[in-house]
C-alpha positions in Angstrom: 0.4 0.0 -0.3 2.4 2.3 1.0 5.1 1.3 -1.7 2.3 2.8 -4.4 1.9 6.1 -2.3 5.4 6.1 -2.8 5.3 5.7 -6.2 2.2 8.4 -6.5 4.4 11.1 -5.2 7.4 10.4 -7.5 5.4 10.4 -9.9 3.7 13.7 -8.9 7.0 15.3 -8.4 8.2 14.1 -12.1 5.0 15.4 -13.4 4.9 18.8 -11.7 1.6 20.6 -10.7 -0.4 22.8 -13.0 -2.9 23.9 -10.4 -2.9 24.5 -6.4 -5.4 21.3 -6.2 -2.9 19.4 -7.8 -0.1 20.6 -5.0 -2.4 20.5 -2.5 -3.4 16.8 -3.0 0.2 15.7 -3.0 1.2 17.5 -0.1 -1.9 15.8 1.7 -0.7 12.6 0.1 2.8 13.2 1.1 1.8 14.4 4.6 -0.1 10.9 5.2 2.6 9.2 4.0 5.3 10.7 6.4 2.9 9.6 9.4 2.7 6.3 8.4 6.1 5.5 7.3 8.5 8.1 9.1 9.9 8.4 5.8 10.4 12.4 5.3 12.7 11.9 2.1 10.1 14.2 0.2 9.9 16.6 2.3 13.7 17.0 2.2 13.7 16.9 -1.3 11.3 19.8 -1.3 13.8 21.7 1.1 16.8 20.9 -1.0 15.0 22.3 -4.3 14.0 25.6 -2.3 17.9 25.9 -1.3 19.3 25.2 -4.3 16.9 27.9 -6.0 17.5 30.1 -3.3 21.3 29.9 -3.8 20.6 30.2 -7.5 19.0 33.2 -7.7 21.5 34.9 -5.1 24.4 33.9 -7.1 27.4 36.6 -7.3 25.7 38.5 -4.2 28.5 40.0 -1.8 27.1 38.9 1.4 29.4 40.9 3.2 28.2 44.2 1.8 24.7 43.3 2.7 25.7 42.5 6.5 27.2 45.8 6.8 24.2 47.4 5.3 22.5 45.8 8.2 20.4 43.6 5.7 20.4 40.6 7.9 19.5 42.8 10.7 22.7 41.8 12.5 24.3 45.4 12.6 27.3 45.7 14.6 26.5 48.4 17.9 29.3 49.0 20.1 
């Protein structure tokens, strides 16, 4: 049973989501799968993908310059 669910989730990721409803159905199935199996690999893949996208979008950004301007909220106060 859960093996079928695994393959459904895998197929959904390969095909992508065309509507918010498709993503919601995937999310609910994934949450049920994780609850039953304790396998969080799909959530880990989502987080990894989000991090990769964020890094690609910020490639070449000078983080030291942003830190000096206090963008990270870590301005040094003496």
